[in-house]
C-alpha positions in Angstrom: -27.1 -15.7 -24.3 -26.3 -14.8 -20.7 -27.9 -12.0 -18.8 -24.7 -10.0 -18.8 -24.2 -7.3 -21.3 -21.0 -7.4 -23.4 -20.5 -3.7 -22.5 -20.0 -4.6 -18.8 -16.7 -6.3 -19.6 -15.4 -3.1 -21.0 -17.0 -0.6 -18.6 -14.2 -0.7 -16.1 -12.6 2.7 -15.8 -9.0 3.0 -16.7 -6.8 5.1 -14.6 -5.7 8.5 -15.9 -2.0 9.0 -16.5 -2.0 11.2 -13.4 -3.5 8.4 -11.3 -1.0 5.9 -12.7 1.9 8.3 -11.8 0.6 8.8 -8.3 0.2 5.1 -7.8 3.7 4.5 -9.0 5.0 7.2 -6.5 3.0 5.6 -3.7 4.3 2.2 -4.5 7.9 3.5 -4.6 7.4 5.1 -1.2 6.0 1.9 0.2 9.0 0.0 -1.1 11.3 2.4 0.8 9.1 2.3 3.9 8.9 -1.5 3.9 12.6 -1.9 3.6 13.2 0.4 6.5 10.4 -1.2 8.5 11.8 -4.7 8.0 15.3 -3.5 9.0 14.1 -1.7 12.1 11.6 -3.6 14.4 10.9 -0.4 16.3 8.4 0.7 13.6 6.2 -2.4 13.9 4.4 -1.4 17.1 3.5 2.1 16.0 2.2 0.8 12.7 0.1 -1.9 14.4 -1.3 0.8 16.8 -2.2 3.0 13.9 -4.1 0.0 12.2 -6.0 -0.8 15.4 -6.8 2.9 16.1 -8.1 3.6 12.6 -10.2 0.5 12.6 -11.6 1.2 16.1 -12.5 4.8 15.1 -14.2 3.7 11.9 -11.6 5.3 9.7 -10.6 1.9 8.3 -13.0 -0.6 6.8 -12.9 -4.3 7.7 -11.3 -5.4 4.4 -8.6 -2.8 4.8 -8.1 -3.8 8.4 -7.7 -7.5 7.4 -5.2 -6.6 4.8 -3.0 -4.5 6.9 -3.2 -6.6 10.1 -2.5 -9.8 8.1 0.4 -8.2 6.3 1.9 -7.2 9.6 1.5 -10.7 11.0 3.5 -12.0 8.1 6.4 -9.6 8.4 8.8 -12.4 9.4 8.6 -13.5 5.8 10.2 -10.5 4.1 9.7 -11.8 0.6 6.0 -12.4 1.1 5.6 -9.1 3.0 7.2 -7.1 0.1 5.5 -9.0 -2.7 2.1 -8.5 -1.1 2.6 -4.9 -0.2 4.0 -4.0 -3.6 1.5 -6.0 -5.7 0.0 -3.9 -8.4 -3.6 -5.1 -8.2 -6.3 -2.5 -7.9 -7.2 -3.5 -4.3 -3.6 -3.3 -3.1 -3.1 0.0 -4.8 -6.3 1.2 -3.0 -5.0 0.0 0.4 -1.6 1.7 -0.2 -3.4 5.0 -0.6 -4.6 4.7 3.0 -1.4 3.5 4.5 -0.8 3.1 8.2 3.0 3.4 7.5 3.2 6.9 8.8 6.4 8.5 10.3 8.7 5.8 8.9 10.5 7.9 6.3 12.2 11.2 6.9 11.5 13.9 4.4 15.0 13.3 3.0 14.4 9.6 2.6 11.1 10.2 1.0 12.6 12.6 -1.5 15.5 10.2 -2.2 13.0 7.4 -2.9 11.0 9.6 -5.3 14.2 10.9 -7.0 15.2 7.3 -7.7 11.8 6.7 -9.3 12.5 9.4 -11.9 15.6 7.5 -13.2 13.5 4.6 -14.4 
């Protein structure tokens, strides 16, 4: 028998319905932000500056920095960019909660994205 307890396989905490709903909203907003970002190159430089500033100030850990900076480097491949950003893995959900995609959506665009989410 291995040194791992059987219970450790089941000890991962499940998200509450509220956390799942919030993650779904954040993912929806990121989809809207990513589409706007990919359609308007003017947003790339501010996002990259935010990533660098947060990392330099210690507000962003190295793993998070690698994720966001690598994602931005692969923005020429829209399909890869979107599939990576919108992946539903726990680590990507965590990264989206600390997004550098600030100031991309207007309040109206944000509300429209969230309104569309309620129809599904």
